[in-house]
C-alpha positions in Angstrom: -51.0 36.8 15.0 -49.4 33.4 14.4 -50.7 30.5 16.3 -48.4 27.5 16.7 -49.4 24.2 18.4 -45.8 23.4 19.3 -44.1 24.5 22.5 -41.2 26.1 20.6 -40.9 27.7 17.2 -39.3 25.2 14.8 -40.4 22.1 16.8 -42.0 20.7 13.7 -38.5 20.2 12.3 -36.8 19.7 15.7 -38.9 16.6 16.5 -37.8 14.6 13.4 -35.2 11.8 13.7 -31.8 12.8 15.0 -29.7 12.2 12.0 -32.0 14.0 9.5 -30.4 16.6 7.2 -32.4 18.5 4.6 -32.0 17.8 0.9 -31.5 21.5 -0.1 -28.2 23.4 0.4 -28.2 26.4 2.8 -28.3 28.9 0.0 -31.8 27.8 -0.8 -33.1 27.6 2.8 -33.5 31.3 3.6 -36.8 33.1 4.0 -37.2 36.6 2.7 -35.0 39.2 4.5 -32.7 36.8 6.2 -30.2 34.4 4.5 -29.6 31.0 6.0 -26.4 31.0 8.0 -23.4 28.7 7.2 -21.6 27.6 4.1 -23.8 28.0 1.0 -23.3 24.5 -0.2 -23.8 22.8 3.2 -26.9 20.7 3.9 -28.2 21.8 7.3 -29.4 19.4 10.0 -33.1 19.5 11.0 -32.1 21.3 14.3 -30.2 24.0 12.4 -33.3 24.6 10.3 -35.5 24.8 13.4 -33.1 27.2 15.1 -33.1 29.4 12.0 -36.9 29.6 12.0 -36.8 30.6 15.7 -34.1 33.2 15.0 -36.2 34.5 12.1 -39.2 35.0 14.2 -37.1 36.8 16.9 -35.4 39.1 14.4 -38.6 40.3 12.8 -40.5 40.3 16.2 -43.2 38.1 14.7 -46.3 37.8 17.0 -46.2 34.1 17.6 -48.3 32.3 20.3 -46.9 28.8 20.9 -48.6 25.9 22.7 -51.8 27.1 21.0 -53.5 24.3 19.1 -56.4 25.4 16.9 -59.3 23.0 16.9 -61.8 24.9 14.8 -62.1 27.6 12.1 -65.6 28.6 11.2 -67.4 31.5 9.6 -69.6 33.9 11.6 -69.6 37.0 9.6 -65.8 37.0 9.7 -63.8 34.0 10.7 -63.7 32.5 14.2 -60.6 30.7 15.2 -61.0 28.5 18.3 -58.1 27.2 20.5 -59.4 25.6 23.7 -61.8 28.1 25.3 -60.3 31.0 23.5 -61.7 32.4 20.2 -60.1 35.0 17.9 -62.1 36.8 15.2 -60.3 37.7 12.0 -61.0 38.9 8.5 -58.2 36.7 7.1 -56.9 33.3 8.1 -53.8 31.7 6.5 -53.4 28.0 7.1 -49.7 27.4 7.0 -49.5 23.8 8.1 -48.3 21.9 5.1 -49.8 18.7 3.8 -48.0 16.0 5.8 -49.6 16.1 9.3 -50.9 12.8 10.5 -49.0 9.5 10.0 -50.9 6.9 8.0 -50.4 3.4 9.3 -52.2 0.4 7.8 -55.1 -0.9 10.0 -53.6 -4.4 10.4 -50.7 -2.9 12.4 -52.9 -3.3 15.5 -52.8 -7.1 14.9 -49.0 -7.3 15.4 -47.7 -9.1 18.5 -47.7 -6.5 21.4 -44.1 -7.5 22.1 -43.0 -5.9 18.8 -42.0 -2.2 19.2 -43.8 -0.1 16.7 -42.9 3.5 15.7 -43.8 5.7 12.9 -41.5 8.1 11.0 -42.9 11.0 13.0 -41.9 9.7 16.4 -38.8 7.7 15.5 -35.7 9.5 16.8 -32.8 7.0 16.8 -32.0 3.3 17.1 -31.9 3.5 20.9 -35.7 3.5 20.9 -35.7 0.0 19.4 -35.2 -3.3 21.3 -32.5 -5.8 20.2 -33.4 -7.9 17.2 -34.4 -7.6 13.6 -36.1 -4.4 12.4 -38.5 -4.0 9.6 -38.8 -0.5 8.0 -42.1 -0.4 6.1 -42.2 2.1 3.2 -39.4 2.6 0.8 -39.7 6.3 0.2 -36.9 8.8 1.1 -37.8 8.7 4.8 -37.8 4.9 4.9 -34.5 4.6 3.1 -32.9 7.2 5.4 -34.2 5.5 8.6 -33.2 2.1 7.4 -29.6 3.4 6.9 -29.8 4.9 10.4 -30.9 1.6 12.0 -28.7 -0.8 10.0 -25.4 -0.4 12.0 -27.1 -1.8 15.2 -29.9 -4.0 13.9 -30.5 -6.5 11.1 -32.7 -4.5 8.8 -35.3 -5.1 6.1 -36.8 -2.3 4.0 -40.2 -3.1 2.6 -41.7 -1.5 -0.5 -41.2 -0.5 -4.1 -38.1 1.4 -5.0 -39.3 4.9 -6.2 -36.1 5.7 -8.1 -33.2 7.8 -7.0 -31.1 10.8 -7.9 -28.2 9.3 -9.9 -25.5 11.5 -8.2 -24.4 12.4 -4.7 -26.0 15.8 -3.9 -22.9 16.6 -1.7 -20.5 15.9 -4.6 -18.9 18.5 -6.9 -21.4 17.4 -9.6 -24.1 18.0 -7.0 -22.9 21.5 -6.4 -23.6 22.2 -10.1 -26.8 20.2 -10.6 -28.7 20.8 -7.4 -29.0 24.6 -7.9 -30.2 23.9 -11.4 -32.8 21.4 -10.2 -33.9 23.2 -7.0 -33.3 26.9 -8.0 -34.5 26.7 -11.6 -36.4 23.6 -12.6 -38.5 22.9 -9.5 -38.9 26.6 -8.7 -39.6 28.2 -12.1 -40.3 25.5 -14.6 -42.3 22.8 -12.8 -45.3 24.9 -11.8 -49.1 24.7 -12.2 -48.8 27.2 -15.0 -46.6 25.1 -17.3 -47.5 22.0 -19.3 -44.7 20.0 -17.7 -45.7 21.1 -14.2 -49.4 20.1 -14.7 -48.3 16.8 -16.0 -45.8 16.0 -13.2 -47.9 17.3 -10.3 -50.5 14.4 -10.2 -47.7 11.8 -10.4 -45.8 13.4 -7.5 -48.9 13.7 -5.4 -49.9 10.0 -5.9 -46.5 8.3 -6.2 -44.1 10.4 -4.1 -40.6 11.4 -4.8 -37.4 9.6 -5.6 -34.6 9.0 -3.1 -32.6 12.2 -2.9 -29.6 11.2 -0.7 -29.9 7.4 -0.3 -28.6 5.0 -3.1 -29.3 1.3 -3.7 -25.6 0.5 -3.4 -25.4 2.3 0.0 -28.3 0.2 1.3 -26.7 -3.0 0.1 -23.4 -2.1 1.6 -25.1 -1.5 4.9 -26.6 -5.0 4.9 -30.2 -3.8 4.4 -32.3 -6.4 2.6 -35.0 -5.1 0.3 -38.3 -7.0 0.5 -41.7 -6.7 -1.0 -44.7 -4.8 0.4 -46.2 -5.8 3.8 -49.8 -6.8 3.1 -51.0 -8.2 6.5 -50.3 -10.1 9.7 -50.0 -13.8 10.5 -49.7 -15.1 14.0 -48.7 -11.6 15.1 -45.9 -11.2 12.5 -45.8 -9.1 9.3 -46.6 -10.9 6.1 -45.0 -9.8 2.8 -46.6 -9.7 -0.6 -44.7 -12.8 -1.6 -46.1 -14.8 1.3 -43.0 -14.6 3.6 -43.5 -14.1 7.3 -40.8 -12.0 9.0 -39.9 -12.6 12.6 -39.1 -9.1 13.8 -38.6 -7.3 17.1 -39.3 -3.8 15.7 -41.3 -2.2 13.0 -40.9 1.4 11.8 -43.8 2.6 9.7 -42.6 5.0 7.0 -45.9 4.7 5.1 -46.5 8.4 4.7 -48.5 11.2 6.2 -52.0 12.5 5.5 -53.5 15.9 5.8 -56.0 16.6 8.6 -58.1 19.6 8.0 -61.1 18.2 9.8 -61.0 21.2 12.2 -61.7 23.6 9.3 -65.5 23.9 9.4 -65.9 25.3 5.9 -66.8 23.7 2.6 -63.5 24.3 0.8 -62.4 20.7 0.0 -64.1 20.1 -3.3 -66.9 17.7 -4.2 -67.8 15.4 -1.3 -65.5 17.3 1.0 -62.2 16.0 -0.4 -59.9 15.8 2.6 -56.7 15.7 0.5 -56.5 19.2 -0.8 -58.6 22.4 -0.6 -59.8 23.9 -3.9 -57.5 26.8 -4.4 -55.6 29.0 -6.8 -52.1 29.4 -5.6 -53.4 29.2 -2.0 -56.3 31.5 -2.5 -59.7 30.0 -1.6 -62.1 31.9 -3.9 -65.2 30.2 -2.4 -64.3 31.5 1.1 -62.8 35.1 0.7 -60.2 35.7 3.4 -59.1 32.0 3.7 -55.7 31.1 2.4 -53.3 28.1 2.4 -49.5 28.2 2.3 -47.0 25.3 2.5 -49.1 22.6 0.7 -47.1 20.2 -1.4 -46.9 21.6 -4.9 -49.3 24.5 -4.0 -47.8 26.4 -7.0 -44.5 24.7 -7.9 -42.4 21.7 -7.0 -40.6 24.0 -4.5 -43.8 25.0 -2.6 -43.0 22.9 0.4 -39.4 24.1 0.6 -38.5 27.3 2.4 -37.5 28.9 -0.9 -40.9 28.2 -2.4 -42.9 29.1 0.8 -41.4 32.6 0.7 -42.7 33.2 -2.9 -46.1 31.6 -2.2 -46.5 33.6 1.0 -45.8 36.8 -0.9 -48.5 36.0 -3.4 -51.0 35.4 -0.6 -50.1 38.6 1.2 -50.4 40.6 -2.0 -53.9 39.2 -2.6 -54.9 40.1 1.0 -53.6 43.7 0.4 -55.5 44.1 -2.8 -58.8 42.9 -1.3 -58.7 45.3 1.6 -60.4 48.6 0.9 -61.6 51.7 2.8 -62.4 51.2 6.5 -61.5 47.5 6.1 -57.9 48.5 5.6 -57.9 50.1 9.0 -59.5 47.2 10.9 -58.4 44.1 9.1 -57.2 41.4 11.4 -55.4 38.2 10.3 -54.3 34.9 11.9 -51.9 32.4 10.7 -52.2 28.8 11.9 -49.0 26.7 12.0 -50.1 23.7 13.9 -47.3 21.4 12.8 
């Protein structure tokens, strides 16, 4: 059984901002057994990805229960999975939620003037949500750059934060058609893994510093009239204050300051010394300290591609093979499993 907190399969993608397109071409977005539709080199919209996931579940008649938000997983002999007043008992639980779950917004955001519209990257959809006037996008990662470009045609826009670097070519170009498959299909899928020296070296940096801009380019931001400004460090008289002391008079703030995992509902000691909330202690998603508990979809769970559909398919296969190997005798006849895909 697959438990999904959303009302509809694919809503985790469908609820992102309207203009979002994924950074991987269609040829790399298929799950095992069903290629992604459309031109191989096209970059699907977030709705096309959501519809594909829904069609995938329908084609293989996957036992999905939507609108079912799990609030606790605990151990009582086997596992108990609680959602509201209902409890399922299972021998195996696969947490397939990914790492980016809860938006992180600095505490001083609450000190901003109540007349300023505040949104985070998770609930921003389009510029129509904003009121007239200058807009500050806080956080200069890929999401921040993309949202700033989305807002700039209708609002004076500032983008706050350090430039994380950018891919030096257009991924939609002819050069991109050659290089993107090499980067996504080979380097990030087969070379940059937890088993290679380069993967082990790159992984901590990606976890702490984030990734470079994939589609956005500094020249494109400048051409759109977006002004790059330093980090936001506080609030003065209800207005955001920059690291250089400037105070910006804004009407809107969009927080693109990242997401954090929230595994507080997992009532098991699997998060390392002191209950590390960032990442469970695992080996390719297998939790050896809690036999039967698994994770899929975490950022860099095994490789740089682990949070992409291409990588999820491989990681899921590894987990399923591990489950199959550990089932013996009568357990093979009675084993029950639950997958949790809350977001």
